[in-house]
C-alpha positions in Angstrom: -3.8 191.1 37.5 -1.1 189.5 35.5 -0.1 186.3 38.0 -1.1 184.7 40.8 1.8 186.6 43.0 -0.4 190.2 42.4 -3.2 188.3 44.7 -3.3 189.7 48.2 -4.2 186.3 49.4 -1.3 184.2 47.8 1.2 186.6 48.9 -0.3 186.2 52.5 -0.3 182.7 52.3 3.1 182.3 51.0 4.1 184.3 54.2 2.2 182.1 56.8 3.9 179.0 54.9 6.7 180.1 56.0 5.7 180.7 59.6 4.4 177.5 60.1 7.6 175.6 58.8 9.6 177.3 61.3 7.0 176.4 64.1 6.8 173.0 63.2 10.4 172.5 63.1 10.0 173.2 66.8 8.1 170.5 67.5 9.4 167.6 69.7 11.1 165.1 67.7 8.2 162.6 68.0 5.7 164.8 66.2 8.0 166.5 63.8 7.2 164.0 61.3 3.4 163.2 62.2 2.0 166.6 63.1 4.6 168.6 61.7 4.9 166.9 58.2 1.2 167.5 58.2 0.9 171.0 59.0 3.5 172.1 56.7 1.5 170.1 54.0 -1.8 171.8 54.5 -0.5 175.4 54.8 1.5 175.2 51.6 -1.7 173.5 50.0 -3.4 177.2 50.6 -1.2 178.6 48.2 -0.9 175.8 45.8 -4.3 175.9 45.4 -4.6 179.6 45.0 -1.7 179.0 42.3 -3.4 176.1 40.5 -7.1 178.1 40.3 -5.1 181.1 38.9 -3.7 179.1 36.3 -7.1 178.0 35.3 -8.9 181.6 35.6 -10.2 181.1 32.2 -12.5 178.7 33.3 -14.2 180.9 35.9 -16.0 177.6 37.7 -12.4 175.8 37.8 -11.0 179.0 39.4 -13.7 179.1 42.1 -13.4 175.2 42.4 -9.2 175.8 43.3 -10.1 178.6 45.8 -12.5 176.6 47.7 -10.0 173.7 47.9 -7.7 176.7 49.1 -10.6 177.7 51.7 -10.9 173.9 52.9 -7.0 173.7 53.7 -7.1 176.8 55.5 -10.0 175.8 58.0 -8.3 172.4 58.2 -4.8 174.2 58.9 -6.6 176.1 61.6 -7.8 172.9 63.2 -4.6 171.2 63.2 -2.4 174.6 64.6 -5.4 174.2 67.6 -4.8 170.7 68.2 -0.6 171.4 68.2 -1.2 174.2 70.4 -3.3 172.4 72.8 -1.1 169.2 73.0 2.2 171.1 72.8 2.0 174.6 73.9 -0.8 175.1 76.4 1.0 177.9 78.2 2.1 179.7 75.2 -0.2 178.7 72.7 -0.3 179.4 69.0 -3.0 182.0 69.0 -1.5 184.6 66.6 -0.5 182.2 64.2 -4.2 180.8 64.1 -5.9 184.2 64.0 -3.7 185.0 61.1 -5.1 181.8 59.0 -8.6 182.9 60.7 -8.0 186.2 58.8 -6.7 184.7 55.7 -9.8 182.6 55.6 -11.9 185.3 55.6 -10.1 187.3 52.9 -10.3 183.8 50.7 -14.1 184.1 51.1 -14.4 187.5 50.1 -12.3 186.7 47.0 -14.4 183.5 46.0 -17.5 185.9 46.5 -15.4 188.4 43.9 -14.7 185.8 41.3 -18.3 184.6 41.3 -19.7 187.9 41.2 -17.1 190.1 38.9 -15.0 187.7 36.9 -16.0 187.1 33.3 
């Protein structure tokens, strides 16, 4: 791997940022800057921590630390999507988007395990 852009988890996280951004802009105006801003920042932090960790890959524990931050942001994004869905989309929940983040979280976790066991 020459770049963080070679990581599937980065590319998946990036695509999900775009989906979350579009979804967040459809929130009611009174929630656009509160919940909308928060969910956008959370989703971006997933990919940002992957990038920062990759930049520190020379130090395995630093790389793992930032991947764990990414995993935590993913979990928090899932929770916020659930809340937004329950409040604003009860008839048409954001289940598909949440499920994509659940899969991403599992992939990040597997990548953390790979780095722990195979990275030099």
